[in-house]
Each structure stands twice: as structure tokens, then as C-alpha cells.
PDB file with one MODEL, atoms N, CA, C and O in Angstrom:
MODEL        1
ATOM      1  N   MET A   1     -41.023 217.917 -14.731  1.00  0.00           N
ATOM      2  CA  MET A   1     -39.722 217.777 -15.343  1.00  0.00           C
ATOM      3  C   MET A   1     -39.182 219.127 -15.809  1.00  0.00           C
ATOM      4  O   MET A   1     -37.998 219.424 -15.652  1.00  0.00           O
ATOM      5  N   LYS A   2     -40.086 219.954 -16.395  1.00  0.00           N
ATOM      6  CA  LYS A   2     -39.655 221.271 -16.869  1.00  0.00           C
ATOM      7  C   LYS A   2     -39.170 222.140 -15.712  1.00  0.00           C
ATOM      8  O   LYS A   2     -38.237 222.929 -15.860  1.00  0.00           O
ATOM      9  N   LYS A   3     -39.815 221.983 -14.565  1.00  0.00           N
ATOM     10  CA  LYS A   3     -39.431 222.777 -13.399  1.00  0.00           C
ATOM     11  C   LYS A   3     -38.031 222.397 -12.931  1.00  0.00           C
ATOM     12  O   LYS A   3     -37.258 223.270 -12.537  1.00  0.00           O
ATOM     13  N   LYS A   4     -37.688 221.096 -12.966  1.00  0.00           N
ATOM     14  CA  LYS A   4     -36.372 220.647 -12.563  1.00  0.00           C
ATOM     15  C   LYS A   4     -35.301 221.176 -13.517  1.00  0.00           C
ATOM     16  O   LYS A   4     -34.230 221.598 -13.082  1.00  0.00           O
ATOM     17  N   ILE A   5     -35.590 221.150 -14.805  1.00  0.00           N
ATOM     18  CA  ILE A   5     -34.633 221.673 -15.792  1.00  0.00           C
ATOM     19  C   ILE A   5     -34.453 223.168 -15.593  1.00  0.00           C
ATOM     20  O   ILE A   5     -33.332 223.675 -15.638  1.00  0.00           O
ATOM     21  N   TYR A   6     -35.560 223.878 -15.371  1.00  0.00           N
ATOM     22  CA  TYR A   6     -35.491 225.314 -15.122  1.00  0.00           C
ATOM     23  C   TYR A   6     -34.647 225.614 -13.876  1.00  0.00           C
ATOM     24  O   TYR A   6     -33.795 226.502 -13.902  1.00  0.00           O
ATOM     25  N   LEU A   7     -34.883 224.879 -12.797  1.00  0.00           N
ATOM     26  CA  LEU A   7     -34.129 225.092 -11.570  1.00  0.00           C
ATOM     27  C   LEU A   7     -32.651 224.761 -11.750  1.00  0.00           C
ATOM     28  O   LEU A   7     -31.786 225.418 -11.170  1.00  0.00           O
ATOM     29  N   PHE A   8     -32.366 223.737 -12.557  1.00  0.00           N
ATOM     30  CA  PHE A   8     -30.975 223.400 -12.844  1.00  0.00           C
ATOM     31  C   PHE A   8     -30.276 224.566 -13.539  1.00  0.00           C
ATOM     32  O   PHE A   8     -29.162 224.928 -13.159  1.00  0.00           O
ATOM     33  N   PHE A   9     -30.908 225.156 -14.546  1.00  0.00           N
ATOM     34  CA  PHE A   9     -30.286 226.261 -15.267  1.00  0.00           C
ATOM     35  C   PHE A   9     -30.176 227.528 -14.411  1.00  0.00           C
ATOM     36  O   PHE A   9     -29.214 228.283 -14.549  1.00  0.00           O
ATOM     37  N   VAL A  10     -31.131 227.761 -13.547  1.00  0.00           N
ATOM     38  CA  VAL A  10     -31.030 228.889 -12.619  1.00  0.00           C
ATOM     39  C   VAL A  10     -29.861 228.666 -11.665  1.00  0.00           C
ATOM     40  O   VAL A  10     -29.071 229.579 -11.424  1.00  0.00           O
ATOM     41  N   PHE A  11     -29.750 227.454 -11.123  1.00  0.00           N
ATOM     42  CA  PHE A  11     -28.635 227.113 -10.240  1.00  0.00           C
ATOM     43  C   PHE A  11     -27.299 227.281 -10.974  1.00  0.00           C
ATOM     44  O   PHE A  11     -26.361 227.867 -10.434  1.00  0.00           O
ATOM     45  N   LEU A  12     -27.217 226.769 -12.197  1.00  0.00           N
ATOM     46  CA  LEU A  12     -25.998 226.883 -12.999  1.00  0.00           C
ATOM     47  C   LEU A  12     -25.644 228.342 -13.245  1.00  0.00           C
ATOM     48  O   LEU A  12     -24.480 228.725 -13.125  1.00  0.00           O
ATOM     49  N   PHE A  13     -26.612 229.141 -13.580  1.00  0.00           N
ATOM     50  CA  PHE A  13     -26.362 230.556 -13.859  1.00  0.00           C
ATOM     51  C   PHE A  13     -25.888 231.293 -12.614  1.00  0.00           C
ATOM     52  O   PHE A  13     -24.938 232.073 -12.676  1.00  0.00           O
ATOM     53  N   VAL A  14     -26.539 231.053 -11.496  1.00  0.00           N
ATOM     54  CA  VAL A  14     -26.215 231.769 -10.265  1.00  0.00           C
ATOM     55  C   VAL A  14     -24.863 231.356  -9.697  1.00  0.00           C
ATOM     56  O   VAL A  14     -24.096 232.211  -9.254  1.00  0.00           O
ATOM     57  N   PHE A  15     -24.560 230.060  -9.701  1.00  0.00           N
ATOM     58  CA  PHE A  15     -23.363 229.584  -9.023  1.00  0.00           C
ATOM     59  C   PHE A  15     -22.176 229.305  -9.940  1.00  0.00           C
ATOM     60  O   PHE A  15     -21.073 229.070  -9.447  1.00  0.00           O
ATOM     61  N   ALA A  16     -22.369 229.325 -11.257  1.00  0.00           N
ATOM     62  CA  ALA A  16     -21.248 229.037 -12.154  1.00  0.00           C
ATOM     63  C   ALA A  16     -20.963 230.186 -13.115  1.00  0.00           C
ATOM     64  O   ALA A  16     -19.808 230.582 -13.266  1.00  0.00           O
ATOM     65  N   ILE A  17     -21.964 230.717 -13.753  1.00  0.00           N
ATOM     66  CA  ILE A  17     -21.739 231.717 -14.794  1.00  0.00           C
ATOM     67  C   ILE A  17     -21.502 233.101 -14.208  1.00  0.00           C
ATOM     68  O   ILE A  17     -20.566 233.780 -14.632  1.00  0.00           O
ATOM     69  N   ILE A  18     -22.303 233.543 -13.260  1.00  0.00           N
ATOM     70  CA  ILE A  18     -22.140 234.886 -12.679  1.00  0.00           C
ATOM     71  C   ILE A  18     -20.776 235.063 -12.013  1.00  0.00           C
ATOM     72  O   ILE A  18     -20.134 236.085 -12.254  1.00  0.00           O
ATOM     73  N   PRO A  19     -20.290 234.118 -11.182  1.00  0.00           N
ATOM     74  CA  PRO A  19     -18.952 234.313 -10.593  1.00  0.00           C
ATOM     75  C   PRO A  19     -17.841 234.419 -11.640  1.00  0.00           C
ATOM     76  O   PRO A  19     -16.894 235.184 -11.456  1.00  0.00           O
ATOM     77  N   VAL A  20     -17.944 233.667 -12.726  1.00  0.00           N
ATOM     78  CA  VAL A  20     -16.920 233.741 -13.771  1.00  0.00           C
ATOM     79  C   VAL A  20     -16.956 235.096 -14.450  1.00  0.00           C
ATOM     80  O   VAL A  20     -15.903 235.672 -14.726  1.00  0.00           O
ATOM     81  N   LEU A  21     -18.127 235.612 -14.723  1.00  0.00           N
ATOM     82  CA  LEU A  21     -18.247 236.906 -15.399  1.00  0.00           C
ATOM     83  C   LEU A  21     -17.853 238.069 -14.501  1.00  0.00           C
ATOM     84  O   LEU A  21     -17.457 239.122 -15.000  1.00  0.00           O
ATOM     85  N   SER A  22     -17.955 237.900 -13.184  1.00  0.00           N
ATOM     86  CA  SER A  22     -17.674 239.010 -12.278  1.00  0.00           C
ATOM     87  C   SER A  22     -16.237 239.017 -11.764  1.00  0.00           C
ATOM     88  O   SER A  22     -15.903 239.841 -10.913  1.00  0.00           O
ATOM     89  N   GLN A  23     -15.384 238.132 -12.251  1.00  0.00           N
ATOM     90  CA  GLN A  23     -13.997 238.107 -11.808  1.00  0.00           C
ATOM     91  C   GLN A  23     -13.281 239.367 -12.254  1.00  0.00           C
ATOM     92  O   GLN A  23     -13.549 239.906 -13.328  1.00  0.00           O
ATOM     93  N   VAL A  24     -12.367 239.828 -11.416  1.00  0.00           N
ATOM     94  CA  VAL A  24     -11.571 241.003 -11.722  1.00  0.00           C
ATOM     95  C   VAL A  24     -10.277 240.557 -12.367  1.00  0.00           C
ATOM     96  O   VAL A  24      -9.578 239.693 -11.837  1.00  0.00           O
ATOM     97  N   HIS A  25      -9.957 241.139 -13.506  1.00  0.00           N
ATOM     98  CA  HIS A  25      -8.716 240.807 -14.188  1.00  0.00           C
ATOM     99  C   HIS A  25      -7.630 241.768 -13.730  1.00  0.00           C
ATOM    100  O   HIS A  25      -7.836 242.981 -13.699  1.00  0.00           O
ATOM    101  N   VAL A  26      -6.481 241.223 -13.377  1.00  0.00           N
ATOM    102  CA  VAL A  26      -5.365 242.020 -12.878  1.00  0.00           C
ATOM    103  C   VAL A  26      -4.288 242.065 -13.947  1.00  0.00           C
ATOM    104  O   VAL A  26      -3.885 241.029 -14.478  1.00  0.00           O
ATOM    105  N   ASN A  27      -3.821 243.271 -14.264  1.00  0.00           N
ATOM    106  CA  ASN A  27      -2.717 243.443 -15.193  1.00  0.00           C
ATOM    107  C   ASN A  27      -1.452 243.615 -14.365  1.00  0.00           C
ATOM    108  O   ASN A  27      -1.268 244.666 -13.751  1.00  0.00           O
ATOM    109  N   PRO A  28      -0.563 242.600 -14.329  1.00  0.00           N
ATOM    110  CA  PRO A  28       0.630 242.679 -13.483  1.00  0.00           C
ATOM    111  C   PRO A  28       1.557 243.841 -13.836  1.00  0.00           C
ATOM    112  O   PRO A  28       2.346 244.265 -12.992  1.00  0.00           O
ATOM    113  N   SER A  29       1.484 244.356 -15.040  1.00  0.00           N
ATOM    114  CA  SER A  29       2.362 245.472 -15.408  1.00  0.00           C
ATOM    115  C   SER A  29       1.920 246.778 -14.762  1.00  0.00           C
ATOM    116  O   SER A  29       2.671 247.753 -14.772  1.00  0.00           O
ATOM    117  N   LYS A  30       0.714 246.813 -14.200  1.00  0.00           N
ATOM    118  CA  LYS A  30       0.215 248.023 -13.541  1.00  0.00           C
ATOM    119  C   LYS A  30       0.243 247.926 -12.022  1.00  0.00           C
ATOM    120  O   LYS A  30      -0.021 248.915 -11.338  1.00  0.00           O
ATOM    121  N   GLY A  31       0.558 246.746 -11.482  1.00  0.00           N
ATOM    122  CA  GLY A  31       0.528 246.568 -10.036  1.00  0.00           C
ATOM    123  C   GLY A  31      -0.893 246.326  -9.563  1.00  0.00           C
ATOM    124  O   GLY A  31      -1.807 246.153 -10.369  1.00  0.00           O
ATOM    125  N   LEU A  32      -1.071 246.317  -8.252  1.00  0.00           N
ATOM    126  CA  LEU A  32      -2.378 246.022  -7.679  1.00  0.00           C
ATOM    127  C   LEU A  32      -2.475 246.636  -6.294  1.00  0.00           C
ATOM    128  O   LEU A  32      -1.500 246.640  -5.542  1.00  0.00           O
ATOM    129  N   VAL A  33      -3.644 247.153  -5.958  1.00  0.00           N
ATOM    130  CA  VAL A  33      -3.918 247.664  -4.607  1.00  0.00           C
ATOM    131  C   VAL A  33      -5.180 246.971  -4.101  1.00  0.00           C
ATOM    132  O   VAL A  33      -6.228 247.018  -4.744  1.00  0.00           O
ATOM    133  N   LEU A  34      -5.063 246.324  -2.936  1.00  0.00           N
ATOM    134  CA  LEU A  34      -6.204 245.710  -2.254  1.00  0.00           C
ATOM    135  C   LEU A  34      -6.389 246.432  -0.930  1.00  0.00           C
ATOM    136  O   LEU A  34      -5.430 246.616  -0.180  1.00  0.00           O
ATOM    137  N   SER A  35      -7.612 246.839  -0.641  1.00  0.00           N
ATOM    138  CA  SER A  35      -7.818 247.564   0.617  1.00  0.00           C
ATOM    139  C   SER A  35      -9.220 247.331   1.161  1.00  0.00           C
ATOM    140  O   SER A  35     -10.146 246.968   0.435  1.00  0.00           O
ATOM    141  N   ASN A  36      -9.338 247.551   2.454  1.00  0.00           N
ATOM    142  CA  ASN A  36     -10.627 247.573   3.129  1.00  0.00           C
ATOM    143  C   ASN A  36     -10.558 248.660   4.199  1.00  0.00           C
ATOM    144  O   ASN A  36      -9.698 249.537   4.119  1.00  0.00           O
ATOM    145  N   ASP A  37     -11.426 248.625   5.180  1.00  0.00           N
ATOM    146  CA  ASP A  37     -11.444 249.666   6.214  1.00  0.00           C
ATOM    147  C   ASP A  37     -10.263 249.579   7.172  1.00  0.00           C
ATOM    148  O   ASP A  37      -9.993 250.532   7.902  1.00  0.00           O
ATOM    149  N   HIS A  38      -9.552 248.450   7.182  1.00  0.00           N
ATOM    150  CA  HIS A  38      -8.497 248.229   8.164  1.00  0.00           C
ATOM    151  C   HIS A  38      -7.080 248.268   7.597  1.00  0.00           C
ATOM    152  O   HIS A  38      -6.157 248.726   8.270  1.00  0.00           O
ATOM    153  N   VAL A  39      -6.902 247.796   6.374  1.00  0.00           N
ATOM    154  CA  VAL A  39      -5.554 247.666   5.821  1.00  0.00           C
ATOM    155  C   VAL A  39      -5.559 247.887   4.307  1.00  0.00           C
ATOM    156  O   VAL A  39      -6.564 247.653   3.636  1.00  0.00           O
ATOM    157  N   ARG A  40      -4.425 248.341   3.786  1.00  0.00           N
ATOM    158  CA  ARG A  40      -4.238 248.495   2.338  1.00  0.00           C
ATOM    159  C   ARG A  40      -2.948 247.780   1.945  1.00  0.00           C
ATOM    160  O   ARG A  40      -1.890 248.053   2.514  1.00  0.00           O
ATOM    161  N   PHE A  41      -3.028 246.868   0.979  1.00  0.00           N
ATOM    162  CA  PHE A  41      -1.871 246.171   0.446  1.00  0.00           C
ATOM    163  C   PHE A  41      -1.581 246.707  -0.936  1.00  0.00           C
ATOM    164  O   PHE A  41      -2.478 246.784  -1.775  1.00  0.00           O
ATOM    165  N   GLU A  42      -0.328 247.081  -1.183  1.00  0.00           N
ATOM    166  CA  GLU A  42       0.082 247.559  -2.503  1.00  0.00           C
ATOM    167  C   GLU A  42       1.138 246.618  -3.055  1.00  0.00           C
ATOM    168  O   GLU A  42       2.137 246.329  -2.395  1.00  0.00           O
ATOM    169  N   PHE A  43       0.908 246.141  -4.275  1.00  0.00           N
ATOM    170  CA  PHE A  43       1.820 245.220  -4.939  1.00  0.00           C
ATOM    171  C   PHE A  43       2.479 245.932  -6.113  1.00  0.00           C
ATOM    172  O   PHE A  43       1.819 246.648  -6.867  1.00  0.00           O
ATOM    173  N   GLU A  44       3.796 245.729  -6.261  1.00  0.00           N
ATOM    174  CA  GLU A  44       4.557 246.383  -7.322  1.00  0.00           C
ATOM    175  C   GLU A  44       4.211 245.800  -8.691  1.00  0.00           C
ATOM    176  O   GLU A  44       3.816 244.639  -8.804  1.00  0.00           O
ATOM    177  N   PRO A  45       4.367 246.622  -9.725  1.00  0.00           N
ATOM    178  CA  PRO A  45       4.246 246.091 -11.080  1.00  0.00           C
ATOM    179  C   PRO A  45       5.394 245.115 -11.360  1.00  0.00           C
ATOM    180  O   PRO A  45       6.448 245.194 -10.729  1.00  0.00           O
ATOM    181  N   GLU A  46       5.189 244.209 -12.294  1.00  0.00           N
ATOM    182  CA  GLU A  46       6.222 243.259 -12.723  1.00  0.00           C
ATOM    183  C   GLU A  46       6.828 242.501 -11.565  1.00  0.00           C
ATOM    184  O   GLU A  46       7.893 242.876 -11.075  1.00  0.00           O
ATOM    185  N   GLY A  47       6.190 241.463 -11.123  1.00  0.00           N
ATOM    186  CA  GLY A  47       6.690 240.647 -10.030  1.00  0.00           C
ATOM    187  C   GLY A  47       5.745 240.621  -8.853  1.00  0.00           C
ATOM    188  O   GLY A  47       5.804 239.706  -8.031  1.00  0.00           O
ATOM    189  N   MET A  48       4.874 241.608  -8.758  1.00  0.00           N
ATOM    190  CA  MET A  48       3.836 241.684  -7.735  1.00  0.00           C
ATOM    191  C   MET A  48       4.376 241.585  -6.310  1.00  0.00           C
ATOM    192  O   MET A  48       3.719 241.017  -5.438  1.00  0.00           O
ATOM    193  N   GLY A  49       5.573 242.134  -6.069  1.00  0.00           N
ATOM    194  CA  GLY A  49       6.125 242.160  -4.713  1.00  0.00           C
ATOM    195  C   GLY A  49       5.300 243.057  -3.812  1.00  0.00           C
ATOM    196  O   GLY A  49       4.813 244.098  -4.253  1.00  0.00           O
ATOM    197  N   LEU A  50       5.135 242.669  -2.551  1.00  0.00           N
ATOM    198  CA  LEU A  50       4.359 243.454  -1.592  1.00  0.00           C
ATOM    199  C   LEU A  50       5.175 244.659  -1.156  1.00  0.00           C
ATOM    200  O   LEU A  50       6.136 244.518  -0.400  1.00  0.00           O
ATOM    201  N   SER A  51       4.796 245.856  -1.630  1.00  0.00           N
ATOM    202  CA  SER A  51       5.571 247.068  -1.358  1.00  0.00           C
ATOM    203  C   SER A  51       4.983 247.922  -0.242  1.00  0.00           C
ATOM    204  O   SER A  51       5.672 248.791   0.291  1.00  0.00           O
ATOM    205  N   ALA A  52       3.727 247.692   0.122  1.00  0.00           N
ATOM    206  CA  ALA A  52       3.129 248.475   1.215  1.00  0.00           C
ATOM    207  C   ALA A  52       2.035 247.658   1.896  1.00  0.00           C
ATOM    208  O   ALA A  52       1.226 246.998   1.244  1.00  0.00           O
ATOM    209  N   MET A  53       2.035 247.723   3.215  1.00  0.00           N
ATOM    210  CA  MET A  53       0.977 247.139   4.035  1.00  0.00           C
ATOM    211  C   MET A  53       0.633 248.213   5.066  1.00  0.00           C
ATOM    212  O   MET A  53       1.260 248.306   6.121  1.00  0.00           O
ATOM    213  N   VAL A  54      -0.360 249.008   4.741  1.00  0.00           N
ATOM    214  CA  VAL A  54      -0.662 250.219   5.495  1.00  0.00           C
ATOM    215  C   VAL A  54      -1.847 249.992   6.437  1.00  0.00           C
ATOM    216  O   VAL A  54      -2.916 249.555   6.011  1.00  0.00           O
ATOM    217  N   ASP A  55      -1.645 250.293   7.711  1.00  0.00           N
ATOM    218  CA  ASP A  55      -2.720 250.288   8.709  1.00  0.00           C
ATOM    219  C   ASP A  55      -3.563 251.526   8.449  1.00  0.00           C
ATOM    220  O   ASP A  55      -3.057 252.643   8.556  1.00  0.00           O
ATOM    221  N   MET A  56      -4.823 251.357   8.114  1.00  0.00           N
ATOM    222  CA  MET A  56      -5.670 252.486   7.727  1.00  0.00           C
ATOM    223  C   MET A  56      -5.998 253.402   8.912  1.00  0.00           C
ATOM    224  O   MET A  56      -6.302 254.578   8.709  1.00  0.00           O
ATOM    225  N   GLU A  57      -5.941 252.892  10.126  1.00  0.00           N
ATOM    226  CA  GLU A  57      -6.235 253.720  11.293  1.00  0.00           C
ATOM    227  C   GLU A  57      -5.092 254.685  11.602  1.00  0.00           C
ATOM    228  O   GLU A  57      -5.326 255.857  11.898  1.00  0.00           O
ATOM    229  N   THR A  58      -3.854 254.189  11.531  1.00  0.00           N
ATOM    230  CA  THR A  58      -2.699 255.023  11.880  1.00  0.00           C
ATOM    231  C   THR A  58      -1.938 255.523  10.651  1.00  0.00           C
ATOM    232  O   THR A  58      -1.060 256.379  10.766  1.00  0.00           O
ATOM    233  N   ASN A  59      -2.276 254.985   9.470  1.00  0.00           N
ATOM    234  CA  ASN A  59      -1.598 255.307   8.218  1.00  0.00           C
ATOM    235  C   ASN A  59      -0.112 254.922   8.261  1.00  0.00           C
ATOM    236  O   ASN A  59       0.712 255.551   7.598  1.00  0.00           O
ATOM    237  N   TYR A  60       0.227 253.886   9.041  1.00  0.00           N
ATOM    238  CA  TYR A  60       1.606 253.417   9.171  1.00  0.00           C
ATOM    239  C   TYR A  60       1.851 252.284   8.174  1.00  0.00           C
ATOM    240  O   TYR A  60       1.075 251.332   8.101  1.00  0.00           O
ATOM    241  N   ASN A  61       2.940 252.398   7.406  1.00  0.00           N
ATOM    242  CA  ASN A  61       3.321 251.362   6.455  1.00  0.00           C
ATOM    243  C   ASN A  61       4.267 250.381   7.149  1.00  0.00           C
ATOM    244  O   ASN A  61       5.345 250.774   7.595  1.00  0.00           O
ATOM    245  N   HIS A  62       3.875 249.120   7.241  1.00  0.00           N
ATOM    246  CA  HIS A  62       4.661 248.107   7.929  1.00  0.00           C
ATOM    247  C   HIS A  62       5.749 247.495   7.054  1.00  0.00           C
ATOM    248  O   HIS A  62       6.551 246.703   7.549  1.00  0.00           O
ATOM    249  N   ILE A  63       5.798 247.836   5.779  1.00  0.00           N
ATOM    250  CA  ILE A  63       6.807 247.309   4.856  1.00  0.00           C
ATOM    251  C   ILE A  63       7.869 248.382   4.647  1.00  0.00           C
ATOM    252  O   ILE A  63       7.559 249.515   4.278  1.00  0.00           O
ATOM    253  N   GLN A  64       9.116 248.015   4.886  1.00  0.00           N
ATOM    254  CA  GLN A  64      10.219 248.976   4.730  1.00  0.00           C
ATOM    255  C   GLN A  64      10.631 249.096   3.266  1.00  0.00           C
ATOM    256  O   GLN A  64      10.434 248.175   2.473  1.00  0.00           O
ATOM    257  N   ASN A  65      11.207 250.251   2.921  1.00  0.00           N
ATOM    258  CA  ASN A  65      11.752 250.441   1.581  1.00  0.00           C
ATOM    259  C   ASN A  65      12.973 249.555   1.398  1.00  0.00           C
ATOM    260  O   ASN A  65      13.735 249.338   2.341  1.00  0.00           O
ATOM    261  N   VAL A  66      13.160 249.046   0.190  1.00  0.00           N
ATOM    262  CA  VAL A  66      14.309 248.195  -0.119  1.00  0.00           C
ATOM    263  C   VAL A  66      14.952 248.676  -1.418  1.00  0.00           C
ATOM    264  O   VAL A  66      14.315 249.332  -2.241  1.00  0.00           O
ATOM    265  N   ASP A  67      16.223 248.336  -1.579  1.00  0.00           N
ATOM    266  CA  ASP A  67      16.878 248.573  -2.863  1.00  0.00           C
ATOM    267  C   ASP A  67      16.432 247.466  -3.805  1.00  0.00           C
ATOM    268  O   ASP A  67      16.567 246.288  -3.473  1.00  0.00           O
ATOM    269  N   GLY A  68      15.916 247.810  -4.948  1.00  0.00           N
ATOM    270  CA  GLY A  68      15.422 246.800  -5.889  1.00  0.00           C
ATOM    271  C   GLY A  68      13.954 246.509  -5.662  1.00  0.00           C
ATOM    272  O   GLY A  68      13.197 247.364  -5.201  1.00  0.00           O
ATOM    273  N   LYS A  69      13.566 245.295  -5.992  1.00  0.00           N
ATOM    274  CA  LYS A  69      12.159 244.898  -5.914  1.00  0.00           C
ATOM    275  C   LYS A  69      11.831 244.279  -4.559  1.00  0.00           C
ATOM    276  O   LYS A  69      12.677 243.643  -3.930  1.00  0.00           O
ATOM    277  N   HIS A  70      10.589 244.476  -4.123  1.00  0.00           N
ATOM    278  CA  HIS A  70      10.086 243.790  -2.934  1.00  0.00           C
ATOM    279  C   HIS A  70       9.747 242.350  -3.310  1.00  0.00           C
ATOM    280  O   HIS A  70       9.488 242.056  -4.477  1.00  0.00           O
ATOM    281  N   LEU A  71       9.747 241.467  -2.340  1.00  0.00           N
ATOM    282  CA  LEU A  71       9.396 240.077  -2.567  1.00  0.00           C
ATOM    283  C   LEU A  71       7.909 239.857  -2.348  1.00  0.00           C
ATOM    284  O   LEU A  71       7.291 240.487  -1.490  1.00  0.00           O
ATOM    285  N   LEU A  72       7.353 238.963  -3.131  1.00  0.00           N
ATOM    286  CA  LEU A  72       6.003 238.490  -2.880  1.00  0.00           C
ATOM    287  C   LEU A  72       6.066 237.236  -2.024  1.00  0.00           C
ATOM    288  O   LEU A  72       5.241 237.040  -1.131  1.00  0.00           O
ATOM    289  N   TRP A  73       7.054 236.387  -2.301  1.00  0.00           N
ATOM    290  CA  TRP A  73       7.240 235.174  -1.512  1.00  0.00           C
ATOM    291  C   TRP A  73       8.696 234.770  -1.505  1.00  0.00           C
ATOM    292  O   TRP A  73       9.470 235.154  -2.382  1.00  0.00           O
ATOM    293  N   GLU A  74       9.059 233.987  -0.502  1.00  0.00           N
ATOM    294  CA  GLU A  74      10.398 233.431  -0.387  1.00  0.00           C
ATOM    295  C   GLU A  74      10.290 232.073   0.313  1.00  0.00           C
ATOM    296  O   GLU A  74       9.616 231.935   1.334  1.00  0.00           O
ATOM    297  N   VAL A  75      10.966 231.082  -0.258  1.00  0.00           N
ATOM    298  CA  VAL A  75      11.014 229.749   0.334  1.00  0.00           C
ATOM    299  C   VAL A  75      12.466 229.464   0.680  1.00  0.00           C
ATOM    300  O   VAL A  75      13.352 229.671  -0.150  1.00  0.00           O
ATOM    301  N   ALA A  76      12.722 228.991   1.894  1.00  0.00           N
ATOM    302  CA  ALA A  76      14.080 228.680   2.329  1.00  0.00           C
ATOM    303  C   ALA A  76      14.165 227.201   2.682  1.00  0.00           C
ATOM    304  O   ALA A  76      13.386 226.689   3.486  1.00  0.00           O
ATOM    305  N   PHE A  77      15.140 226.520   2.053  1.00  0.00           N
ATOM    306  CA  PHE A  77      15.414 225.117   2.347  1.00  0.00           C
ATOM    307  C   PHE A  77      16.704 225.060   3.140  1.00  0.00           C
ATOM    308  O   PHE A  77      17.694 225.679   2.753  1.00  0.00           O
ATOM    309  N   GLY A  78      16.710 224.336   4.232  1.00  0.00           N
ATOM    310  CA  GLY A  78      17.899 224.286   5.067  1.00  0.00           C
ATOM    311  C   GLY A  78      18.260 222.875   5.481  1.00  0.00           C
ATOM    312  O   GLY A  78      17.400 222.055   5.806  1.00  0.00           O
ATOM    313  N   VAL A  79      19.566 222.614   5.458  1.00  0.00           N
ATOM    314  CA  VAL A  79      20.118 221.366   5.971  1.00  0.00           C
ATOM    315  C   VAL A  79      21.331 221.752   6.796  1.00  0.00           C
ATOM    316  O   VAL A  79      22.318 222.252   6.256  1.00  0.00           O
ATOM    317  N   GLY A  80      21.267 221.527   8.092  1.00  0.00           N
ATOM    318  CA  GLY A  80      22.369 221.945   8.940  1.00  0.00           C
ATOM    319  C   GLY A  80      22.521 223.454   8.891  1.00  0.00           C
ATOM    320  O   GLY A  80      21.582 224.187   9.200  1.00  0.00           O
ATOM    321  N   ARG A  81      23.701 223.922   8.503  1.00  0.00           N
ATOM    322  CA  ARG A  81      23.956 225.366   8.388  1.00  0.00           C
ATOM    323  C   ARG A  81      23.790 225.888   6.967  1.00  0.00           C
ATOM    324  O   ARG A  81      23.913 227.090   6.731  1.00  0.00           O
ATOM    325  N   GLN A  82      23.515 225.009   6.032  1.00  0.00           N
ATOM    326  CA  GLN A  82      23.326 225.419   4.646  1.00  0.00           C
ATOM    327  C   GLN A  82      21.868 225.802   4.428  1.00  0.00           C
ATOM    328  O   GLN A  82      20.961 225.036   4.754  1.00  0.00           O
ATOM    329  N   ILE A  83      21.650 226.988   3.877  1.00  0.00           N
ATOM    330  CA  ILE A  83      20.301 227.467   3.585  1.00  0.00           C
ATOM    331  C   ILE A  83      20.268 227.919   2.134  1.00  0.00           C
ATOM    332  O   ILE A  83      21.100 228.716   1.702  1.00  0.00           O
ATOM    333  N   TYR A  84      19.303 227.404   1.388  1.00  0.00           N
ATOM    334  CA  TYR A  84      19.105 227.765  -0.007  1.00  0.00           C
ATOM    335  C   TYR A  84      17.738 228.421  -0.125  1.00  0.00           C
ATOM    336  O   TYR A  84      16.734 227.834   0.277  1.00  0.00           O
ATOM    337  N   THR A  85      17.687 229.629  -0.671  1.00  0.00           N
ATOM    338  CA  THR A  85      16.422 230.350  -0.775  1.00  0.00           C
ATOM    339  C   THR A  85      16.014 230.529  -2.233  1.00  0.00           C
ATOM    340  O   THR A  85      16.859 230.656  -3.119  1.00  0.00           O
ATOM    341  N   ILE A  86      14.719 230.537  -2.460  1.00  0.00           N
ATOM    342  CA  ILE A  86      14.129 230.808  -3.764  1.00  0.00           C
ATOM    343  C   ILE A  86      13.083 231.906  -3.551  1.00  0.00           C
ATOM    344  O   ILE A  86      12.302 231.846  -2.602  1.00  0.00           O
ATOM    345  N   THR A  87      13.070 232.910  -4.438  1.00  0.00           N
ATOM    346  CA  THR A  87      12.095 234.006  -4.332  1.00  0.00           C
ATOM    347  C   THR A  87      11.375 234.189  -5.655  1.00  0.00           C
ATOM    348  O   THR A  87      11.712 233.550  -6.652  1.00  0.00           O
ATOM    349  N   ASN A  88      10.382 235.067  -5.655  1.00  0.00           N
ATOM    350  CA  ASN A  88       9.664 235.365  -6.877  1.00  0.00           C
ATOM    351  C   ASN A  88      10.406 236.304  -7.795  1.00  0.00           C
ATOM    352  O   ASN A  88       9.975 236.506  -8.930  1.00  0.00           O
ATOM    353  N   ASN A  89      11.519 236.895  -7.349  1.00  0.00           N
ATOM    354  CA  ASN A  89      12.268 237.832  -8.208  1.00  0.00           C
ATOM    355  C   ASN A  89      13.367 237.133  -8.946  1.00  0.00           C
ATOM    356  O   ASN A  89      14.096 237.764  -9.711  1.00  0.00           O
TER     357      ASN A  89
ENDMDL
END
């Protein structure tokens, strides 16, 4: 019985407590950069709009500069010719 309780607590620690403690906290006022060997994503502060998507091999940014803030997401609802959009900004 003691072995089962011990294994339960080891399982709980490994699969529940460690992942919670190792989470990265993001401060939206500072923005965010996610990258690996292939691509780098840069998110703007305040709104987290995607401002850069850089191919690490060619160093080409696939996101164009815009006036104002970049969007993180946009949803468009359409009926006939009427289109209503909602964004994160």
C-alpha cells in the first residue's frame, strides 16, 4: 500500500506540479519573441500583434510594416456583400 501511495505522489509531482512550476510568464507590456532554428515570431507590446515572422535561413521578414498596430487575429463575418470584421485591436 505504501508503494502505491509513493508512486501516486511521484506521478503527481512529475505530471502536475513540475509543469505548473516551469511555465513561462509573459508580460504583455514587454512583447514576446518566440524562435527556433527555422523561424522567429515577434509580438508587439500591448495587444500582442504579430509584427515579425522571420525566416532564420534567409533572414526575410514575411510581415510587412503597417501604420498603427499589427493584428494578432481577425474574424470576418459575411452575409452576401456585407462583411463585418472584429480584431484584437
